[in-house]
SEZAGU-595588 format. One record per residue (C-alpha): residue number from 1; residue in one letter; x negated, y negated, z negated. Coordinates in steps of 0.5 Angstrom, whole numbers, plus 500, padded with zeros to 3 digits. Layout:
resi:resn:east:north:up
NUM:a:X:Y:Z
...
***
This chain:
resi:resn:east:north:up
1:m:653:660:166
2:g:651:664:172
3:s:657:669:171
4:r:661:671:178
5:i:667:672:173
6:k:673:667:175
7:q:676:663:169
8:n:684:664:168
9:p:686:667:174
10:e:693:665:176
11:t:696:672:175
12:t:694:679:173
13:f:693:682:179
14:e:693:680:187
15:v:695:685:190
16:y:697:693:189
17:a:697:697:196
18:e:697:705:197
19:v:693:707:202
20:t:692:714:207
21:h:687:716:211
22:a:688:721:216
23:g:683:725:215
24:v:677:729:219
25:s:682:730:225
26:c:683:722:226
27:i:675:720:225
28:g:674:713:228
29:k:682:711:226
30:d:682:705:220
31:p:686:708:214
32:e:693:705:213
33:v:697:700:208
34:r:703:705:206
35:r:706:701:200
36:q:704:694:197
37:f:707:690:191
38:p:708:684:192
39:e:712:686:199
40:g:710:678:202
41:y:703:679:200
42:s:700:676:207
43:d:692:676:207
44:q:692:681:212
45:e:684:680:212
46:v:684:682:205
47:l:688:688:206
48:q:684:691:212
49:t:677:690:208
50:l:681:693:202
51:t:683:699:206
52:k:676:701:208
53:f:672:701:202
54:c:678:705:199
55:f:674:710:203
56:p:667:709:202
57:f:665:716:204
58:y:664:721:210
59:v:671:724:210
60:d:670:732:211
61:s:671:738:207
62:h:666:735:201
63:a:671:730:200
64:i:676:735:196
65:n:672:733:191
66:q:673:726:190
67:v:680:728:188
68:g:683:724:182
69:q:677:719:181
70:n:677:712:179
71:f:672:708:182
72:t:671:700:183
73:f:668:696:189
74:v:668:688:189
75:l:669:683:194
76:t:667:676:193
77:d:671:670:195
78:i:669:663:197
79:d:667:661:191
80:s:662:666:189
81:k:668:669:185
82:q:668:677:185
83:r:675:681:185
84:f:675:688:183
85:g:678:693:187
86:f:680:699:182
87:c:682:705:185
88:r:684:712:184
89:l:683:717:190
90:s:689:723:190
91:s:692:728:194
92:g:686:731:197
93:a:682:725:198
94:k:687:723:203
95:s:691:718:199
96:c:688:712:195
97:f:692:707:190
98:c:688:700:189
99:i:690:694:185
100:l:685:688:187
101:s:685:683:181
102:y:680:678:178
103:l:680:680:171
104:p:674:686:170
105:w:679:690:165
106:f:677:697:168
107:e:680:701:163
108:v:686:697:163
109:f:687:698:171
110:y:684:705:171
111:k:690:707:166
112:l:695:703:170
113:l:693:707:176
114:n:694:714:173
115:v:701:712:171
116:l:703:710:178
117:a:700:716:181
118:d:704:720:176
119:y:710:716:178
120:s:709:716:186
121:a:708:724:185
122:k:714:725:182
123:g:718:720:187
124:q:720:715:181
125:d:720:709:185
126:s:724:705:181
127:q:720:706:175
128:r:713:704:179
129:s:717:698:182
130:e:719:695:175
131:l:712:697:172
132:l:708:693:177
133:e:714:687:177
134:t:713:687:169
135:f:705:687:170
136:h:705:682:175
137:k:709:677:171
138:l:705:677:165
139:t:702:671:162
140:i:695:673:162
141:p:694:674:154
142:e:689:673:149
143:p:683:678:148
144:g:685:684:143
145:t:692:682:144
146:s:697:689:144
147:v:701:689:151
148:h:707:694:152
149:l:709:694:158
150:g:714:700:157
151:v:716:706:154
152:h:709:710:155
153:s:705:704:158
154:y:701:699:153
155:f:694:697:153
156:t:690:692:148
157:v:686:686:152
158:p:679:687:152
159:d:675:681:150
160:t:669:680:155
161:r:665:676:150
162:e:663:683:146
163:l:657:688:147
164:p:660:694:150
165:s:661:700:146
166:i:661:707:147
167:p:666:710:148
168:e:670:705:149
169:n:667:702:155
170:r:668:707:160
171:n:662:704:165
172:l:657:704:160
173:t:659:711:157
174:e:658:714:164
175:y:652:711:165
176:f:648:713:159
177:v:650:720:160
178:a:648:721:167
179:v:641:717:166
180:d:636:719:162
181:v:633:713:158
182:n:626:713:162
183:n:630:711:168
184:m:634:707:165
185:l:628:702:163
186:h:625:703:170
187:l:632:700:173
188:y:632:694:168
189:a:625:693:170
190:s:627:693:178
191:m:633:688:175
192:l:629:683:172
193:y:624:683:178
194:e:630:682:183
195:r:628:688:187
196:r:632:691:193
197:i:636:697:189
198:l:640:703:192
199:i:643:708:187
200:c:646:714:189
201:c:651:720:187
202:s:656:725:189
203:k:661:722:185
204:l:664:716:185
205:s:666:714:179
206:t:660:715:176
207:l:656:712:182
208:t:660:705:180
209:a:660:706:173
210:c:652:706:173
211:i:652:700:178
212:h:657:696:173
213:g:653:699:167
214:s:647:697:169
215:a:648:690:171
216:a:651:688:164
217:m:645:690:160
218:l:642:684:163
219:y:647:680:159
220:p:647:674:158
221:m:645:674:165
222:f:648:676:171
223:w:646:679:177
224:q:646:673:183
225:h:645:677:189
226:v:648:682:193
227:y:653:686:189
228:i:656:692:192
229:p:658:698:188
230:v:660:702:193
231:l:658:701:200
232:p:663:704:205
233:p:660:707:212
234:h:661:701:216
235:l:656:696:212
236:l:651:701:211
237:d:646:695:215
238:y:646:692:208
239:c:641:697:206
240:c:636:693:210
241:a:638:686:209
242:p:631:682:206
243:m:634:679:200
244:p:635:683:193
245:y:641:687:192
246:l:644:692:188
247:i:648:697:192
248:g:651:703:190
249:i:651:709:196
250:h:655:715:196
251:l:651:721:197
252:s:654:723:203
253:l:651:717:207
254:m:644:718:204
255:e:642:722:210
256:k:643:716:214
257:v:641:710:210
258:r:634:714:209
259:s:633:714:217
260:m:634:706:217
261:a:628:702:216
262:l:627:701:208
263:e:622:697:205
264:d:620:696:198
265:v:627:699:196
266:v:627:702:189
267:i:632:709:189
268:l:636:712:184
269:n:639:718:185
270:v:643:720:179
271:d:645:727:181
272:t:638:729:180
273:n:636:724:175
274:t:630:721:180
275:l:627:714:181
276:e:623:712:187
277:t:619:706:186
278:p:614:702:190
279:f:613:698:184
280:d:609:698:177
281:d:615:694:174
282:l:616:698:168
283:q:608:697:167
284:s:608:690:168
285:l:613:688:162
286:p:611:686:156
287:n:608:693:152
288:d:611:691:145
289:v:618:689:147
290:v:619:695:152
291:s:616:700:147
292:a:622:697:142
293:l:627:698:147
294:k:625:705:148
295:n:625:707:141
296:r:632:703:140
297:l:635:707:145
298:k:633:714:143
299:k:635:712:136
300:v:642:711:138
301:s:642:717:144
302:t:647:721:139
303:t:651:715:136
304:t:657:711:138
305:g:659:704:138
306:d:655:698:141
307:g:648:700:140
308:v:645:701:147
309:a:648:694:149
310:r:645:691:143
311:a:638:694:144
312:f:638:691:151
313:l:640:685:148
314:k:634:685:143
315:a:630:686:149
316:q:633:680:153
317:a:632:675:146
318:a:625:678:146
319:f:624:676:153
320:f:628:669:153
321:g:630:667:146
322:s:625:662:146
323:y:628:658:152
324:r:631:653:146
325:n:624:651:144
326:a:623:649:152
327:l:629:644:151
328:k:627:637:151
329:i:632:632:148
330:e:630:624:149
331:p:635:619:147
332:g:638:616:152
333:e:636:621:157
334:p:639:628:159
335:i:637:634:155
336:t:632:638:160
337:f:628:644:160
338:c:621:645:161
339:e:618:651:164
340:e:611:649:162
341:a:613:649:154
342:f:617:656:155
343:v:611:659:158
344:s:605:656:154
345:h:606:658:147
346:r:607:666:149
347:s:602:671:148
348:s:597:672:155
349:v:601:678:157
350:m:608:675:156
351:r:606:669:160
352:q:604:673:166
353:f:612:676:166
354:l:615:669:164
355:q:611:666:170
356:n:615:670:174
357:a:621:670:170
358:i:622:662:171
359:q:622:664:178
360:l:628:669:178
361:q:636:666:180
362:l:639:670:174
363:f:634:666:169
364:k:636:659:173
365:q:643:660:173
366:f:642:662:166
367:i:638:656:164
368:d:643:651:168
369:g:649:653:165
370:r:646:652:158
371:l:644:645:160
372:d:651:644:163
373:l:654:645:157
374:l:649:641:153
375:n:650:635:157
376:s:657:635:158
377:g:658:634:150
378:e:660:642:149
379:g:656:647:146
380:f:656:655:145
381:s:656:661:141
382:d:655:667:144
383:v:652:674:141
384:f:646:672:145
385:e:645:666:141
386:e:647:669:134
387:e:641:675:136
388:i:636:670:136
389:n:638:666:130
390:m:638:672:126
391:g:632:675:129
392:e:628:668:130
393:y:625:671:136
394:a:618:666:139
395:g:620:661:133
396:s:627:659:135
397:d:628:653:133
398:k:631:652:127
399:l:634:645:127
400:y:637:647:134
401:h:642:652:131
402:q:644:648:125
403:w:646:643:130
404:l:651:648:133
405:s:653:651:126
406:t:655:644:125
407:v:659:643:131
408:r:663:649:132
409:k:670:649:134
410:g:675:654:132
411:s:673:661:132
412:g:666:659:135
413:a:667:662:142
414:i:666:654:145
415:l:663:649:141
416:n:665:642:142
417:t:661:635:140
418:v:665:628:138
419:k:665:624:145
420:t:661:618:145
421:k:660:614:151
422:a:652:615:153
423:n:650:622:152
424:p:654:625:146
425:a:651:632:146
426:m:644:628:145
427:k:645:623:140
428:t:649:629:136
429:v:642:633:136
430:y:638:627:134
431:k:642:625:129
432:f:643:631:126
433:a:636:634:127
434:k:633:627:123
435:d:638:627:117
436:h:637:635:116
437:a:629:634:117
438:k:629:629:111
439:m:634:634:107
440:g:629:640:108
441:i:623:636:106
442:k:626:634:099
443:e:629:642:098
444:v:622:645:099
445:k:619:640:095
446:n:623:641:089
447:r:623:649:090
448:l:615:648:089
449:k:616:644:083
450:q:620:649:080
451:k:616:654:081
452:d:610:651:078
453:i:614:649:072
454:a:616:656:071
455:e:609:659:073
456:n:604:654:069
457:g:608:649:065
458:c:607:643:069
459:s:609:640:076
460:a:605:639:081
461:v:609:636:086
462:p:612:629:085
463:e:619:627:088
464:e:617:622:093
465:p:609:622:094
466:l:605:617:098
467:p:603:618:105
468:r:597:620:106
469:t:592:620:112
470:a:587:626:115
471:p:580:624:112
472:s:575:624:118
473:p:569:628:117
474:l:564:622:120
475:p:565:617:114
476:e:565:623:109
477:k:558:623:110
478:k:557:616:109
479:d:561:614:104
480:p:561:620:098
481:k:567:617:095
482:l:571:620:101
483:r:570:627:099
484:e:575:626:094
485:d:580:627:100
486:r:577:633:102
487:r:579:637:095
488:p:585:642:096
489:i:591:638:097
490:t:594:641:090
491:v:589:638:086
492:h:591:630:089
493:f:598:632:092
494:g:602:625:091
495:q:598:622:085
496:h:598:614:085
497:r:592:612:081
498:l:585:612:083
499:r:580:618:080
500:p:574:617:076
501:p:568:618:080
502:r:566:625:080
503:p:561:628:075
504:p:554:630:078
505:p:555:638:080
506:p:553:642:075
507:k:547:646:076
508:i:550:654:075
509:q:547:660:078
510:r:551:663:084
511:s:554:670:081
512:s:553:676:086
513:r:561:677:086
514:p:564:673:091
515:a:568:667:089
516:s:576:667:091
517:a:577:662:097
518:v:583:657:097
519:p:587:659:103
520:g:587:652:108
521:a:583:648:103
522:e:576:645:106
523:g:573:643:099
524:v:566:643:097
525:g:563:649:093
526:q:568:654:096
527:r:568:660:101
528:r:572:659:108
529:w:575:664:111
530:g:573:666:118
531:g:578:668:124
532:r:578:675:122
533:g:579:674:114
534:q:571:675:112
535:p:569:670:108
536:r:563:666:109
537:e:558:662:105
538:s:560:654:105
539:q:554:649:106
540:r:556:644:101
541:a:555:644:094
542:p:559:647:088
543:a:566:645:087
544:p:568:642:080
545:e:572:646:075
546:p:578:648:078
547:s:585:645:075
548:a:590:650:072
549:l:595:650:079
550:q:588:652:083
551:q:587:657:079
552:g:594:660:080
553:l:594:659:087
554:r:587:662:088
555:s:590:668:086
556:q:594:668:092
557:p:591:672:098
558:p:590:668:105
559:g:597:667:108
560:g:600:666:102
561:h:602:659:099
562:l:598:655:103
563:p:596:656:111
564:q:590:660:113
565:l:585:655:117
566:g:579:657:122
567:s:572:657:119
568:g:568:652:121
569:s:574:647:123
570:p:575:641:119
571:a:582:640:115
572:p:587:638:121
573:a:590:631:121
574:p:598:632:119
575:q:603:631:124
576:p:609:626:123
577:g:613:629:118
578:q:608:635:117
579:e:605:636:110
580:p:598:636:110
581:g:595:643:110
582:g:600:646:114
583:p:603:647:121
584:a:609:643:123
585:g:615:647:124
586:t:612:652:119
587:q:616:654:112
588:g:612:655:105
589:g:611:652:099
590:g:607:646:098
591:r:610:643:105
592:a:616:642:110
593:a:618:643:117
594:l:620:636:121
595:l:622:638:128
596:l:625:631:131
***
């Protein structure tokens, strides 16, 4: 679903190399590979590229500060999958230990590099070779498995499906410590608008951690453009690229970078904690989502765990969680995504953001990935979907995640439907939605019946009411009998026999105290609630004496059991599967949701 992480790589790592640099005295000379494993590794192009990324700074007197630091560069293969170069500088920044792997196991490889560097410093070549041999032959274990490589070498396989936690996740920890909340929000907004972004720092470990940590906050989406956590000197021209990028630059190279023709570039200096941007990206995001995100980040600033990552996940759910309502499921057709439906039902401020968001590569890749899983007969269950289900963001589709829960396979990481010949995912969704809609109506009515019996000693909701149609306001003027259909639905709800003619309205004197209004009812002789909740006098004649159930309902404020209608509008015609008096897809006493 847009991820650039390779699934099921063949080995734990591709190559290990010890690279040396001649230093300032030999400027212009490329670093060289002094030792490698496996010794028969023959991809010379990869080895030449790797050596240049091992020293991504100007080698001078300041480079001594880089000793003992771990950092990570990224190489992209022909399939656009990322290979991570985990590095450790040693020996006065003249030597670098590097492991190239498709596995994003940052903490595991950093720990392994420290052990290998210690073996090299002590001259324990046999122990080093044995450790590399054991680790290279290791079958990639399941997440959470404890692995022992030797007496002092063991680790637990990380689960990349979980949210990163502090302090367990080194990248997020360093990012959150180095960058304040305000700049984190600005950087997050710039990534959502897919800007050209440069991050600079004098410390390589912090620099690459900020790149990886900030990109991880886009989950469940992934940065789809140029992604270079640390840029070596010979590739500085990338900073002038016209396409979006996320690039890390060592501070020793920034003077040369600023002399280039940079246009519309967002620059974050981690050392000074300052951000330069020509855009108002943060102000362009919906303020309610940004304010909630900022408050959550401040609350978790002194705590450990996944609070920081979950705060950004909630923001992503608030922005994009309603995508499921825009999925179009038609019998015999593939499931598709309707951009217009995704945008149209949101607030005006949110619509402005989403109009731009649907053009982003990270969003398009996310939607394409979800559709591929659905149309192939599979489903998905991750922390993003769980967050949507718990938060009910923007009216998330209840039937959708009910379908997901019924076809969950195993631990819930991947879902599987029963395969059929024609569009299995669509058939499963359609049948499940139809069956559960019927069950939902019956359950809601039974609950309402029990509540009415408990409160009033009678039942106002029969088990199977006859179908009804909405009255038209025009025939009502011609035929007074049709006024009966305009009475509150709780009076004639589901009754089978015809009522006797209404007696003439009694002549009563209107009291100075306003009568209570029945929300959602347009009956005669009662007040209507306007758009701002203010009652106003109706032009119709007074209503007959209310029933016991009506009196009970009238004690409810507007928005109670029945929906509140705007003033001056006739009762809306019920949609298929919708009880009169309530919009489709809502839940409350006396009506049920039916979505097909």
